[in-house]
C-alpha positions in Angstrom: -0.3 -0.5 0.2 1.2 3.3 -1.0 1.3 6.3 1.4 -0.7 8.7 0.4 -2.5 10.1 3.7 -1.0 10.7 7.4 -2.8 12.3 9.9 0.5 12.0 11.8 1.1 15.9 11.5 -2.6 16.2 12.9 -2.8 17.9 16.2 -2.8 15.8 19.4 -6.1 16.4 21.6 -5.5 18.5 24.7 -3.5 16.4 27.1 -5.7 16.1 30.4 -8.6 15.5 27.9 -7.3 12.5 26.7 -5.9 11.3 30.0 -9.6 11.5 31.1 -10.9 9.2 27.7 -8.2 6.7 29.1 -9.3 6.7 32.3 -13.3 6.6 31.5 -12.6 3.5 29.4 -10.5 1.8 31.8 -13.6 2.4 34.2 -15.7 0.9 31.3 -12.7 -1.9 31.3 -13.2 -2.6 34.6 -16.4 -3.1 34.8 -16.6 -5.3 31.9 -14.0 -7.5 34.1 -16.6 -7.0 36.8 -19.6 -8.5 34.6 -17.5 -11.4 33.3 -15.6 -12.8 36.3 -18.4 -12.1 39.3 -19.7 -15.7 38.3 -16.4 -17.3 39.6 -17.5 -16.3 43.2 -20.9 -18.0 42.6 -19.5 -21.1 41.3 -20.6 -23.1 44.5 -24.2 -21.5 45.1 -24.6 -21.8 41.2 -24.3 -25.6 40.8 -26.1 -26.5 44.0 -28.9 -24.1 42.5 -29.2 -25.6 39.1 -27.8 -29.3 39.8 -24.7 -29.3 37.4 -20.9 -30.5 37.2 -17.2 -29.2 37.7 -17.6 -29.6 33.7 -20.5 -27.9 32.9 -19.5 -24.6 35.2 -16.2 -24.4 33.2 -18.1 -24.7 29.9 -20.2 -21.8 31.0 -17.5 -19.6 32.7 -14.8 -20.3 29.5 -16.5 -22.0 25.9 -19.8 -20.4 26.3 -18.4 -16.9 27.3 -16.1 -17.3 24.3 -18.5 -18.2 21.6 -19.3 -14.7 20.3 -16.7 -13.1 22.6 -14.5 -14.6 20.0 -16.5 -14.6 16.8 -17.5 -11.3 16.5 -14.1 -9.5 17.7 -12.9 -9.5 14.3 -16.5 -8.1 12.7 -16.6 -5.7 15.6 -13.0 -4.5 15.0 -13.3 -3.9 11.1 -15.9 -1.7 12.5 -14.1 0.1 15.1 -11.5 0.8 12.0 -14.3 2.6 9.8 -17.3 4.3 12.3 -16.9 5.6 15.0 -15.4 3.9 17.8 -17.0 5.9 21.1 -20.6 5.1 19.6 -19.6 1.7 19.2 -18.3 1.0 22.5 -21.0 2.7 24.3 -23.8 0.6 22.7 -21.6 -2.8 23.3 -21.5 -1.5 26.9 -24.9 -1.2 27.3 -25.5 -4.7 25.6 -23.0 -6.3 28.2 -24.8 -4.7 31.3 -27.7 -5.9 30.1 -27.3 -9.6 29.3 -25.6 -9.6 33.2 -28.4 -8.5 34.6 -30.4 -11.0 32.5 -28.0 -13.6 34.2 -29.5 -12.9 37.6 -32.9 -13.3 36.1 -32.5 -17.0 34.7 -34.6 -19.7 35.2 -32.8 -22.2 34.2 -29.4 -23.4 33.2 -30.3 -22.8 29.6 -31.6 -19.5 30.0 -27.7 -18.6 32.1 -26.1 -20.2 29.3 -27.8 -17.5 26.8 -27.5 -14.6 28.7 -23.6 -15.6 29.4 -23.3 -15.8 25.6 -24.9 -12.2 25.2 -22.2 -11.3 27.8 -19.8 -11.9 25.2 -21.5 -10.3 22.3 -21.3 -6.9 24.1 -18.0 -7.1 25.6 -16.1 -8.4 22.3 -16.6 -4.5 21.0 -14.8 -2.5 23.8 -10.9 -3.6 23.7 -9.9 -3.4 19.6 -12.3 0.1 19.4 -10.9 1.0 23.1 -6.9 1.0 22.7 -7.4 1.8 19.0 -9.3 5.0 20.1 -6.1 5.5 22.5 -3.1 4.7 20.3 -4.9 8.2 18.2 -5.0 10.0 21.4 -1.3 9.8 22.4 2.4 11.1 20.2 3.5 7.1 19.5 6.3 6.9 22.6 3.7 7.7 25.5 1.1 5.1 23.7 1.9 2.2 25.9 1.7 3.9 29.3 -1.9 5.2 28.2 -2.2 1.1 26.8 -1.1 0.1 30.3 -3.1 2.1 32.2 -6.5 1.5 30.1 -5.2 -2.2 30.7 -4.9 -2.1 34.2 -9.0 -2.0 34.1 -8.9 -5.8 34.4 -7.1 -6.0 37.6 -9.3 -3.4 38.9 -12.4 -5.0 37.9 -11.4 -8.4 38.8 -10.6 -6.3 42.0 -14.1 -4.8 42.4 -15.2 -8.3 41.4 -14.2 -10.1 44.2 -14.9 -7.4 46.9 -18.1 -6.0 46.3 -19.3 -9.9 45.3 -18.1 -10.7 48.6 -19.8 -8.4 50.2 -22.8 -8.7 48.9 -22.7 -12.4 49.2 -21.7 -11.7 53.1 -24.3 -9.4 54.0 -27.2 -11.5 52.0 -26.5 -15.1 53.4 -29.3 -14.5 55.6 -31.5 -13.6 52.9 -30.8 -16.7 50.6 -34.1 -15.8 49.0 -35.6 -12.4 48.2 -39.1 -11.5 46.6 -38.5 -8.2 44.6 -41.9 -6.1 42.9 -42.0 -7.7 39.2 -39.4 -10.1 39.1 -40.4 -12.3 41.9 -38.2 -14.4 44.3 -34.3 -14.7 43.4 -31.5 -16.0 44.9 -28.8 -14.6 46.3 -26.3 -15.5 43.4 -28.8 -13.6 40.5 -29.2 -10.7 42.7 -25.5 -10.1 43.0 -25.8 -10.1 38.9 -28.3 -7.9 38.5 -26.5 -5.3 41.3 -23.4 -6.0 39.5 -24.7 -5.0 35.8 -26.4 -2.1 36.4 -23.6 0.8 36.9 -22.0 0.1 33.9 -25.2 1.9 31.4 -24.2 5.2 33.1 -20.8 5.1 31.7 -21.8 3.7 28.5 -24.3 6.7 28.3 -21.2 9.1 29.0 -18.5 7.7 26.6 -21.3 7.9 24.1 -20.8 12.0 23.9 -16.5 11.9 24.1 -14.9 13.1 21.4 -13.9 10.8 18.6 -9.6 11.7 17.4 -8.4 11.9 14.4 -6.9 8.2 13.2 -3.4 8.6 12.5 -0.2 6.2 10.8 -2.3 5.8 8.3 -0.6 4.4 5.2 -3.8 4.8 2.9 -6.3 7.7 2.0 -8.8 8.6 4.3 -11.1 7.7 1.7 -9.5 3.9 1.1 -11.6 1.2 1.7 -10.0 -1.4 4.5 -11.2 -4.7 4.7 -11.0 -7.1 7.6 -8.8 -9.2 4.6 -6.4 -6.3 4.7 -5.9 -6.8 8.0 -5.9 -10.5 8.0 -3.0 -9.9 5.3 -1.2 -6.9 7.4 -0.7 -9.6 10.0 0.4 -12.6 7.8 2.7 -10.4 6.0 3.9 -9.8 9.6 3.3 -13.4 10.8 6.9 -14.2 12.1 6.4 -11.0 14.7 2.3 -11.7 15.1 2.2 -15.4 15.7 4.5 -15.7 18.3 3.0 -12.5 20.3 -0.5 -13.8 19.4 -0.4 -17.5 20.6 2.6 -17.3 23.2 0.5 -14.1 25.3 -2.3 -16.6 25.3 -0.4 -18.0 28.2 -1.9 -14.7 30.7 -5.6 -15.5 29.4 -5.2 -19.1 30.2 -3.8 -19.1 33.5 -6.1 -16.0 34.5 -9.7 -17.6 33.5 -8.1 -20.9 35.0 -7.9 -18.9 37.8 -12.0 -19.4 38.1 -11.8 -22.2 40.0 -9.4 -19.8 42.5 -12.4 -19.3 45.2 -13.4 -22.8 45.0 -9.3 -24.1 45.7 -9.2 -22.0 48.4 -12.6 -23.1 49.6 -12.1 -27.2 48.6 -8.3 -27.1 49.8 -7.8 -25.0 52.6 -11.6 -24.1 53.9 -11.8 -20.7 53.3 -15.3 -19.4 52.5 -15.7 -17.2 49.4 -16.3 -14.1 51.5 -12.8 -15.2 52.9 -10.7 -14.9 50.0 -13.3 -12.0 48.5 -11.7 -9.7 51.2 -7.6 -11.1 50.8 -7.6 -11.2 47.0 -10.2 -8.3 46.4 -7.2 -6.3 48.0 -4.2 -7.7 45.5 -6.0 -7.0 43.2 -7.1 -3.8 43.1 -3.6 -2.8 45.0 -0.8 -4.6 43.4 -3.0 -5.4 39.0 -3.0 -1.4 38.6 0.9 -1.2 40.2 1.7 -4.4 37.6 -0.4 -3.0 34.4 1.3 0.5 34.8 5.2 -1.2 35.5 4.5 -2.8 32.0 4.3 0.3 30.5 6.8 2.5 32.5 9.3 -0.4 31.4 8.5 -0.4 28.0 8.6 3.1 27.8 12.1 3.2 29.1 13.5 1.2 26.8 12.2 2.3 24.1 13.6 5.8 24.7 17.0 3.9 25.1 16.5 2.9 21.4 14.7 -0.8 22.0 12.6 -1.1 19.3 11.5 -4.5 20.7 10.5 -2.8 24.4 6.8 -3.9 24.7 7.3 -7.3 23.9 10.4 -7.8 26.3 8.1 -6.6 29.1 5.9 -8.8 28.2 8.3 -11.6 28.2 9.5 -10.6 31.9 5.9 -10.9 32.8 5.0 -14.1 31.2 8.1 -15.8 32.7 7.3 -14.8 36.2 3.4 -15.5 35.9 3.9 -19.2 34.6 6.5 -19.7 37.5 4.4 -18.4 40.2 1.3 -19.9 39.0 2.6 -23.0 38.8 3.6 -22.7 42.6 0.7 -21.4 44.3 -1.7 -23.8 44.2 0.8 -26.4 45.9 1.7 -24.3 48.7 1.1 -26.4 52.1 -1.4 -23.4 53.7 -4.0 -20.7 52.8 -1.3 -18.1 54.0 1.1 -19.2 52.3 -0.9 -18.7 48.8 -2.4 -15.6 49.4 1.1 -14.2 49.7 2.2 -15.4 46.4 -1.3 -13.7 45.1 0.7 -10.8 44.9 3.6 -11.3 42.7 1.5 -13.4 40.8 -1.2 -10.6 40.1 1.4 -8.2 39.5 2.6 -10.1 36.6 -0.4 -10.7 35.1 -1.8 -7.6 34.8 1.7 -6.4 33.7 1.4 -9.3 30.8 -2.1 -7.9 30.2 -1.3 -4.3 29.2 2.6 -4.6 27.8 0.9 -7.5 25.6 -1.9 -5.4 23.9 0.6 -2.7 23.6 2.9 -5.2 21.7 0.2 -5.5 19.2 -1.4 -1.9 18.8 2.6 -0.8 18.7 2.9 -3.0 15.3 0.0 -2.1 13.8 -1.0 1.4 11.7 -4.3 3.6 12.1 -6.6 2.0 9.1 -6.2 -1.2 11.2 -5.1 -1.1 14.4 -8.6 -1.6 16.1 -8.6 -4.5 13.7 -5.1 -5.9 14.5 -6.1 -5.4 17.7 -9.3 -7.5 17.4 -7.1 -10.3 15.9 -5.0 -10.3 18.8 -7.8 -10.4 21.3 -9.5 -13.2 19.4 -6.5 -15.4 19.3 -5.3 -15.2 23.0 -9.2 -15.1 24.1 -9.8 -18.2 22.3 -6.7 -20.4 24.1 -7.6 -18.8 27.5 -11.2 -19.3 27.8 -11.5 -22.0 25.5 -9.0 -23.8 27.7 -8.3 -22.3 30.5 -11.4 -23.0 32.7 -12.5 -26.2 30.7 -8.9 -28.0 31.5 -9.0 -27.5 35.2 -12.7 -28.8 35.4 -11.8 -32.0 33.1 -8.7 -32.8 35.0 -10.8 -32.5 38.4 -13.7 -34.7 37.3 -11.4 -37.0 35.2 -8.1 -37.0 36.8 -7.8 -35.3 40.0 -11.5 -36.3 41.7 -10.6 -35.6 45.7 -12.3 -32.2 46.0 -8.9 -30.8 47.3 -7.0 -32.0 43.7 -8.5 -29.1 42.2 -4.7 -27.4 43.4 -3.1 -29.7 41.4 -5.3 -29.4 38.3 -4.3 -25.5 38.5 -0.4 -25.9 38.6 -0.5 -28.5 36.0 -2.4 -26.1 33.8 0.0 -23.1 34.8 2.9 -25.5 34.2 2.4 -27.3 30.7 0.0 -25.3 28.7 1.7 -22.1 30.2 5.1 -23.2 29.7 4.5 -24.3 26.4 3.3 -21.2 25.1 5.7 -19.0 26.8 8.5 -20.4 25.5 6.8 -19.8 21.4 6.5 -16.1 22.7 10.1 -15.8 23.4 11.0 -17.3 19.8 9.8 -14.2 18.3 11.7 -11.6 20.1 14.1 -10.6 17.3 11.3 -11.1 15.0 9.3 -8.6 16.3 12.3 -5.9 16.8 13.1 -6.3 13.2 9.3 -5.5 11.8 9.1 -2.4 14.4 11.9 -0.7 13.0 10.6 -1.7 9.6 7.3 -0.3 10.3 9.0 2.9 11.6 11.1 3.4 9.0 8.2 3.7 6.7 6.4 6.4 8.5 10.0 8.0 9.2 10.1 8.2 13.1 
């Protein structure tokens, strides 16, 4: 593609406003993780309510959510590269919030499954559009820091899910069933879904009215028709850089989604209640998760200013190696206290990998395909994480480690074998990534 128009010379929005948008999108991301992960705290009561197995719950938390979340990622990324990104995010957010409420209104496991599919539909539209939007708000040297800030919404949302979910569960333990007007009787776990889904509707309305920035770093004219095929070809031409990144980064969501079983592990292995873990892990996520995400941006920015073209990629490698080691050891600790202590560095490393990984993908994308490249990245890592993480642990629980306390070995083995292999593949692509970034910057005269 020949260079005919490039918006790189257009003025950037005021710095304060740009950061306001990043904070707003970070709140949206936190809410998306709250609505996605609250189910992990409710695993045991849902199992008891509908009489389902660990395997069925693993499928509900993973593949069911992934089905449309992954399937719609690239089409929604294509829309974000062509149309108004802020409105797309607002509509997507309203969708997943309403579907979260519907999870709480489900009267059968089948209805809960359909509502969970709907949550995936809405959440598929956030990350690609938001990462593209943020990249156009900031100069290239500051993109990693801004994107890392946005991605700290992952840890913040998880922390809120644990803190609020644990608090609500504790408060309502004496009220196992509540009778609400128009709705009828709701069990405690159902009401948690309803409460979690409503606040995001307000944030969605605000996002709809932020400014749409100029699209930058384009290799084609603004009126050119860029297709999904163009985005796929863009990635394929640079596959020696992109594939190790995208497949290897599947380690982070694979371990992360496997940790949907963390409350069950602490309960079955050490006798902790859900509220016990929620109080401890929630604060760890809220405090150390954002620090981990921001540290990825700090490391990448510092390395880039020193001339390292593979700066975000190096930060990703550091984070993933740490995450695999810590996540393998954590379930094998002899006590819940020691396991909880290891949650601190493991959470830091997981949040750092999330932020640095997506920054690596966006850093290697041009303006006209940026959201679609981010979508392809999210589709691949989410497919690996959602399809394998919760399901592998559930299957190992039912077929191999059948003792309730055996869940610890299922979690450890998943992190060691699957996470270790994927991380090794990521490491193999570092040199090719650095070369691809150098070629891209040479084409733009950066």
